[in-house]
PLY file of the C-alpha trace (Angstrom):
ply
format ascii 1.0
element vertex 468
property float x
property float y
property float z
element edge 467
property int vertex1
property int vertex2
end_header
119.21 139.60 97.96
121.47 136.65 97.36
120.79 133.56 95.27
122.62 130.49 94.74
123.62 128.16 92.90
122.03 124.64 92.79
126.28 123.68 93.73
127.87 127.02 94.65
131.33 126.83 92.97
132.29 129.98 95.68
131.31 129.81 99.30
129.75 133.15 100.67
130.03 133.54 104.04
128.06 135.61 106.59
128.33 136.44 110.31
125.67 134.65 112.53
125.29 137.52 115.08
124.98 140.58 112.45
123.60 138.59 109.71
125.41 140.25 107.27
127.87 139.13 104.53
131.34 139.04 105.45
134.52 138.14 103.76
136.38 134.81 105.31
138.43 136.19 108.31
139.27 135.66 111.66
138.42 138.17 114.31
139.80 137.50 118.17
136.85 137.53 119.42
135.44 134.38 117.54
134.97 131.14 119.25
136.17 128.08 117.89
133.23 125.40 116.43
135.18 121.98 117.80
132.50 120.15 116.80
132.88 121.52 113.11
136.69 120.85 112.85
135.67 117.66 114.47
133.74 116.31 111.59
136.74 118.26 109.18
139.19 115.81 110.61
136.62 113.12 109.76
135.63 114.04 106.49
138.17 116.56 105.01
135.65 118.73 104.73
132.78 120.65 106.94
129.43 120.05 106.82
126.46 122.44 105.80
127.14 125.76 106.85
129.74 125.40 109.56
133.28 126.95 109.61
136.00 126.68 111.89
134.01 129.70 113.93
131.17 129.82 115.26
130.21 132.98 114.64
131.08 132.76 110.95
128.79 130.77 108.28
128.06 129.73 104.95
124.80 130.20 102.51
123.14 127.14 101.49
122.66 125.69 97.87
119.97 126.48 96.11
118.51 129.24 98.30
117.35 132.34 97.46
118.49 134.69 100.79
116.31 138.01 101.05
117.57 140.96 102.55
116.44 144.33 104.36
116.96 147.51 104.35
120.24 147.14 106.28
121.38 144.34 104.24
120.90 141.94 106.86
119.95 137.87 105.88
116.12 137.19 106.25
113.95 134.64 105.41
115.63 132.34 103.41
114.16 129.92 101.14
115.09 126.92 99.41
114.07 127.31 95.70
114.91 123.80 94.23
115.37 120.67 95.90
116.91 117.40 94.78
114.87 114.75 93.58
114.03 111.59 91.73
111.66 111.77 89.05
112.33 109.70 85.64
111.14 110.62 83.03
110.05 106.90 80.86
111.83 107.73 77.31
113.80 105.98 74.93
117.85 106.27 75.44
118.38 108.36 72.51
115.95 110.64 73.65
118.02 111.19 76.76
121.30 111.29 74.88
119.92 113.89 72.53
118.79 115.80 75.76
122.23 115.68 77.41
123.96 116.78 73.84
121.89 119.97 74.00
122.25 120.92 77.60
126.17 120.31 77.25
126.79 122.28 73.90
124.32 125.25 75.22
126.23 125.73 78.44
129.46 125.32 77.40
129.66 127.13 73.05
128.18 130.49 74.10
130.08 131.00 77.03
133.71 130.71 74.80
132.36 132.55 72.19
135.44 133.97 70.61
137.25 132.74 73.31
140.64 130.64 73.28
140.02 127.63 76.07
142.16 124.88 77.82
141.35 121.86 78.74
142.92 119.77 81.09
142.56 116.39 79.97
142.86 113.26 81.79
142.55 109.44 80.76
139.09 109.02 82.23
136.09 110.38 80.89
134.63 113.38 82.35
137.28 115.66 80.46
137.01 113.28 77.67
133.63 114.00 77.15
133.63 117.97 77.56
136.25 117.46 74.30
133.30 116.48 72.46
131.50 119.71 71.37
134.80 122.01 71.31
136.87 119.45 69.44
137.00 121.26 66.24
137.35 124.65 68.19
140.13 126.79 66.66
141.78 128.38 69.69
141.86 125.07 71.67
144.60 123.78 74.24
144.99 120.44 76.38
147.03 119.86 79.21
147.66 117.12 81.40
150.18 116.51 84.15
151.07 113.46 86.44
152.80 112.31 89.41
156.95 111.90 89.44
157.28 108.53 89.47
153.42 107.93 89.05
151.28 106.20 86.46
151.58 107.47 82.91
148.31 109.92 82.76
149.93 112.62 80.35
149.58 110.25 77.24
146.19 109.90 77.29
145.85 113.71 76.56
148.83 113.60 73.99
147.12 110.90 72.25
144.23 112.85 71.76
146.37 116.12 70.74
147.74 114.62 68.44
144.50 112.83 66.70
143.73 116.55 66.23
146.49 118.44 65.85
146.22 120.65 68.82
148.53 122.33 71.03
149.45 119.92 74.32
151.13 121.24 77.53
152.54 118.41 80.13
153.57 118.57 83.62
155.09 116.50 85.89
154.33 116.67 89.80
157.41 117.22 91.47
158.21 116.09 95.09
157.94 118.45 97.73
156.78 120.99 95.89
153.68 121.84 98.83
156.14 123.55 101.37
157.22 126.25 98.94
153.50 127.09 98.03
151.93 126.50 101.10
151.06 130.33 102.13
149.39 130.74 98.37
147.25 127.63 99.13
146.05 128.65 102.25
144.88 132.19 100.69
142.75 130.14 97.78
141.18 127.36 100.46
141.71 128.74 103.29
142.39 125.50 105.09
138.77 124.17 104.39
140.59 121.04 102.37
143.37 118.90 102.33
146.88 120.50 100.89
147.55 117.91 99.29
144.58 117.16 96.62
144.56 120.04 94.66
147.61 118.59 92.54
146.66 121.08 89.80
148.28 124.32 91.90
152.14 122.58 91.26
151.57 123.20 87.34
149.53 126.39 87.09
152.71 128.71 87.04
153.40 126.80 83.16
149.72 127.01 82.03
148.85 130.82 82.88
148.30 132.88 79.45
147.28 129.23 77.33
143.30 129.79 77.66
140.74 132.85 78.72
138.33 129.71 79.65
139.60 126.92 81.82
137.25 124.09 80.96
136.67 121.72 83.69
134.90 118.51 84.34
134.35 118.45 87.94
131.92 116.40 89.72
130.79 114.09 86.69
131.77 111.03 88.40
129.26 111.57 91.02
125.89 112.96 88.60
127.15 109.99 85.70
126.98 106.97 87.76
125.19 105.16 90.22
126.13 105.69 94.03
125.47 102.31 95.23
124.38 98.70 94.01
120.84 97.93 94.75
117.41 100.02 94.87
116.15 97.88 97.87
118.71 99.30 100.62
117.25 100.19 104.02
117.49 103.56 105.18
120.36 102.25 107.70
122.07 100.68 105.08
122.02 103.94 103.00
123.49 105.71 106.05
126.15 103.21 106.46
127.01 103.10 102.46
127.32 107.59 102.94
129.53 107.15 106.30
132.01 104.81 104.01
132.00 107.43 100.64
132.77 110.59 103.00
134.79 109.29 105.88
138.60 108.81 106.15
139.01 105.44 109.06
141.98 107.58 110.00
140.02 110.69 110.29
137.22 109.20 112.05
139.95 107.93 114.68
141.07 111.76 114.97
138.12 113.25 115.58
137.23 110.94 118.27
140.83 111.36 119.88
140.26 115.41 119.70
136.20 115.55 120.71
137.50 113.50 124.12
140.54 115.82 124.59
138.51 118.77 123.99
135.76 117.34 126.49
132.97 117.80 124.14
129.56 116.23 125.34
128.74 112.57 124.09
130.60 110.76 122.04
131.48 111.60 118.13
130.67 108.96 117.16
127.04 109.49 118.40
127.21 113.22 117.35
128.32 112.12 113.87
125.41 109.43 113.27
122.71 111.52 114.43
123.83 114.48 112.51
123.67 112.89 109.05
121.03 111.42 109.88
119.17 114.34 110.20
120.42 115.78 106.99
120.18 112.79 104.95
116.17 112.15 106.30
115.60 115.72 105.03
116.52 114.43 101.70
113.01 113.84 100.59
113.92 110.94 97.80
113.12 107.21 98.05
115.84 105.99 95.42
118.66 104.87 97.46
121.32 105.76 94.73
119.80 109.29 93.68
119.48 110.16 97.70
122.93 109.41 98.33
124.34 111.61 94.98
121.93 113.78 96.80
123.53 114.27 99.95
127.04 114.25 97.92
125.63 117.47 95.82
124.10 118.75 98.99
127.36 119.15 101.24
130.48 117.19 99.41
130.60 119.15 96.14
130.02 122.74 97.23
132.53 122.09 100.86
135.31 120.23 98.83
135.38 120.04 95.34
134.36 123.40 95.03
137.02 124.79 97.59
140.16 124.87 95.08
138.27 125.77 92.19
140.04 129.17 92.22
143.42 127.29 91.66
141.97 127.37 88.15
140.66 130.78 88.47
144.43 132.11 88.52
144.57 130.72 84.62
141.05 132.25 83.75
137.85 132.01 83.77
136.47 128.76 84.58
133.76 126.81 83.32
131.84 123.94 85.35
129.28 122.55 82.84
128.40 119.35 85.26
128.10 122.48 87.82
124.99 123.88 85.81
121.49 124.32 87.20
120.44 123.07 83.78
122.63 119.17 84.24
121.55 118.53 87.74
118.07 119.22 87.04
118.80 116.96 84.12
120.47 114.68 86.17
117.28 114.18 88.29
114.83 113.13 85.05
116.91 110.18 83.99
116.68 106.69 85.90
119.53 105.07 87.98
119.73 102.45 85.16
120.24 104.96 81.81
123.08 106.61 84.52
125.30 103.27 85.81
128.53 102.56 84.21
128.92 106.11 83.16
126.81 105.13 80.14
125.86 108.13 79.17
129.01 110.08 78.69
130.56 107.22 77.02
127.67 106.51 74.55
127.64 110.37 73.72
131.50 110.15 73.20
130.67 106.70 70.74
128.40 108.60 68.91
129.42 111.98 68.45
133.66 111.84 68.54
134.18 107.88 67.72
138.21 108.65 67.45
138.49 110.25 71.03
135.94 106.90 71.84
138.96 104.88 70.22
141.49 106.04 73.25
142.31 103.76 75.95
140.47 104.39 78.89
143.01 104.72 82.41
140.79 103.26 84.32
140.84 99.82 82.26
143.72 100.11 79.77
144.71 99.03 77.48
141.10 98.95 76.67
138.57 102.06 75.21
135.42 102.83 75.22
133.95 100.49 72.47
135.82 97.44 74.50
136.48 98.16 78.21
133.43 95.66 78.98
136.34 92.89 78.04
138.32 93.76 81.48
135.95 91.39 83.96
135.37 88.81 81.22
137.05 85.50 82.87
139.12 85.43 79.38
140.38 88.67 80.10
142.02 87.39 83.28
145.38 85.63 82.21
146.21 89.28 80.05
145.12 91.44 83.21
147.91 89.59 85.26
150.43 89.36 82.82
150.15 93.53 82.24
150.74 93.43 86.06
153.33 90.46 86.80
155.46 93.13 83.42
154.76 96.33 85.64
156.45 94.20 88.43
159.25 93.45 87.12
159.71 96.52 85.31
159.48 98.88 88.17
161.93 99.49 90.68
159.96 101.62 93.15
156.61 101.78 93.99
154.43 103.96 91.69
152.86 107.08 93.43
149.59 107.47 93.12
148.50 109.75 95.42
149.91 113.26 96.13
150.55 112.91 99.74
153.61 110.19 98.53
155.00 113.46 97.21
155.29 115.49 99.60
155.33 113.47 103.00
157.78 110.55 102.40
161.39 111.33 102.04
163.45 112.72 104.59
163.55 116.80 103.25
159.32 116.42 103.11
159.26 114.75 106.67
161.49 117.02 107.98
158.87 120.08 106.71
156.23 118.09 107.87
157.80 117.58 111.30
158.60 121.32 111.33
154.62 122.49 110.41
153.35 119.93 112.59
155.47 119.38 116.13
157.06 123.32 116.31
154.60 125.66 116.49
153.99 125.93 119.88
150.84 127.64 119.85
148.95 125.11 117.46
149.73 122.24 120.54
147.07 124.41 122.99
144.78 123.68 120.50
146.15 119.75 119.93
148.30 118.25 122.36
152.06 117.18 121.31
151.28 113.53 122.44
148.01 113.37 120.16
150.18 114.61 117.02
153.26 112.37 118.31
150.69 109.43 118.23
149.68 110.41 114.75
152.95 110.72 113.24
153.66 107.32 114.80
150.64 105.43 113.13
151.67 107.51 110.00
155.21 105.42 109.99
154.03 102.28 110.51
150.66 102.82 108.05
151.44 105.56 105.57
148.48 105.08 103.34
145.67 104.87 106.27
146.84 107.90 107.90
148.28 109.91 105.42
144.35 111.61 105.92
144.69 112.38 109.45
148.31 114.26 109.07
146.80 115.86 106.05
143.71 117.07 108.67
146.37 118.48 111.73
148.60 120.13 108.96
145.42 121.92 107.89
144.57 122.94 111.80
148.37 123.31 113.14
148.31 126.13 109.56
145.41 127.53 110.58
146.63 128.42 113.83
149.53 130.08 113.11
147.76 132.61 110.07
144.68 132.87 111.99
143.86 131.61 115.32
147.28 133.15 117.33
146.96 136.74 115.67
0 1
1 2
2 3
3 4
4 5
5 6
6 7
7 8
8 9
9 10
10 11
11 12
12 13
13 14
14 15
15 16
16 17
17 18
18 19
19 20
20 21
21 22
22 23
23 24
24 25
25 26
26 27
27 28
28 29
29 30
30 31
31 32
32 33
33 34
34 35
35 36
36 37
37 38
38 39
39 40
40 41
41 42
42 43
43 44
44 45
45 46
46 47
47 48
48 49
49 50
50 51
51 52
52 53
53 54
54 55
55 56
56 57
57 58
58 59
59 60
60 61
61 62
62 63
63 64
64 65
65 66
66 67
67 68
68 69
69 70
70 71
71 72
72 73
73 74
74 75
75 76
76 77
77 78
78 79
79 80
80 81
81 82
82 83
83 84
84 85
85 86
86 87
87 88
88 89
89 90
90 91
91 92
92 93
93 94
94 95
95 96
96 97
97 98
98 99
99 100
100 101
101 102
102 103
103 104
104 105
105 106
106 107
107 108
108 109
109 110
110 111
111 112
112 113
113 114
114 115
115 116
116 117
117 118
118 119
119 120
120 121
121 122
122 123
123 124
124 125
125 126
126 127
127 128
128 129
129 130
130 131
131 132
132 133
133 134
134 135
135 136
136 137
137 138
138 139
139 140
140 141
141 142
142 143
143 144
144 145
145 146
146 147
147 148
148 149
149 150
150 151
151 152
152 153
153 154
154 155
155 156
156 157
157 158
158 159
159 160
160 161
161 162
162 163
163 164
164 165
165 166
166 167
167 168
168 169
169 170
170 171
171 172
172 173
173 174
174 175
175 176
176 177
177 178
178 179
179 180
180 181
181 182
182 183
183 184
184 185
185 186
186 187
187 188
188 189
189 190
190 191
191 192
192 193
193 194
194 195
195 196
196 197
197 198
198 199
199 200
200 201
201 202
202 203
203 204
204 205
205 206
206 207
207 208
208 209
209 210
210 211
211 212
212 213
213 214
214 215
215 216
216 217
217 218
218 219
219 220
220 221
221 222
222 223
223 224
224 225
225 226
226 227
227 228
228 229
229 230
230 231
231 232
232 233
233 234
234 235
235 236
236 237
237 238
238 239
239 240
240 241
241 242
242 243
243 244
244 245
245 246
246 247
247 248
248 249
249 250
250 251
251 252
252 253
253 254
254 255
255 256
256 257
257 258
258 259
259 260
260 261
261 262
262 263
263 264
264 265
265 266
266 267
267 268
268 269
269 270
270 271
271 272
272 273
273 274
274 275
275 276
276 277
277 278
278 279
279 280
280 281
281 282
282 283
283 284
284 285
285 286
286 287
287 288
288 289
289 290
290 291
291 292
292 293
293 294
294 295
295 296
296 297
297 298
298 299
299 300
300 301
301 302
302 303
303 304
304 305
305 306
306 307
307 308
308 309
309 310
310 311
311 312
312 313
313 314
314 315
315 316
316 317
317 318
318 319
319 320
320 321
321 322
322 323
323 324
324 325
325 326
326 327
327 328
328 329
329 330
330 331
331 332
332 333
333 334
334 335
335 336
336 337
337 338
338 339
339 340
340 341
341 342
342 343
343 344
344 345
345 346
346 347
347 348
348 349
349 350
350 351
351 352
352 353
353 354
354 355
355 356
356 357
357 358
358 359
359 360
360 361
361 362
362 363
363 364
364 365
365 366
366 367
367 368
368 369
369 370
370 371
371 372
372 373
373 374
374 375
375 376
376 377
377 378
378 379
379 380
380 381
381 382
382 383
383 384
384 385
385 386
386 387
387 388
388 389
389 390
390 391
391 392
392 393
393 394
394 395
395 396
396 397
397 398
398 399
399 400
400 401
401 402
402 403
403 404
404 405
405 406
406 407
407 408
408 409
409 410
410 411
411 412
412 413
413 414
414 415
415 416
416 417
417 418
418 419
419 420
420 421
421 422
422 423
423 424
424 425
425 426
426 427
427 428
428 429
429 430
430 431
431 432
432 433
433 434
434 435
435 436
436 437
437 438
438 439
439 440
440 441
441 442
442 443
443 444
444 445
445 446
446 447
447 448
448 449
449 450
450 451
451 452
452 453
453 454
454 455
455 456
456 457
457 458
458 459
459 460
460 461
461 462
462 463
463 464
464 465
465 466
466 467
């Protein structure tokens, strides 16, 4: 029997013919699932059970899979459904329950173990710091892009306040090309290779903690997913598509759909498929329904895929992934979830010094005064700070990892070599399509970086798996 968590951390694959659990691998008899590959290009992750092959599928979240005497999967049954069942109670009671669940999910699992907490200028990791702030064997770490926004300083301030060991790392240009094979071993080409920037810092962090405490998925659970509770079903689907798709990804998916001669159009296919999956979620509230969709399909097939990188450092602990936390979220009103209210008030109540550290999103304001950021009287200060940054910077600030890995001559040469000099890949995707998107990337790099990343994933897949 297999019982998957509400948000799975590790994908479990099975052979769709034998119905037996298998490892992710290539078989020359497998056939490519072209529809799934188009979805991957559009979103950056695959939906539901899909993989690159028709014969290999993925077990679904919150489902119990019974097995027969031959260990074949039979009678899958969902044991829990995402829902929206807010309980009428005071906010302090909500805060107390959140504190209890968070403490329980962390403290019992780090007993007598050293902890490494990657800390950023945001809310999720800072929230996790609160219940362990007085732990003796605690270390903090941060990393930031070379020539990028300063992110290390926020973790450094927190470390200094609590006299904790702190480790900082700069993400360097062009590291991707030396560790591409290592990344493929970890994520199987199921996500963009430039997203998990932590792999560039992993060697410097080894041995710093038995447990690696991670704040993944907090941004989805603890905030509203749409602005209105009264938008129509069709408007919800439009909102969802905008959230999970990339414009150049949709463009690439449409190109490949036509080239591979698939029936109909990709636009019709993906709209119908999203409609089918979204319609199965029995939740009336739009924000809660979109959160449920993202937790069912995005978290396990995108966020989870690169978590094994942290597993190279030690045991990973994901409090926001816990079944208890997911069930708790379903009992909270969207009003109390909006604007990160629970996390902010939790930090302010139980760790006031951490609340005083600037919030990167609203820098230099902190959790006590960040609401000033959008007040008219603060606009001149924002304008002055922006002007000051522009005057002091000699070059564009790096804000995304692809800028470090795809731009400059050496990176472009590596990208060109991986996309254009592998003949077998061109049997899957013709050179004219590759050249078309490379030219568009030269003109509009920000828009077309995603489609280039998808082509790089497919080229690497072709070289490593399909051609063997």
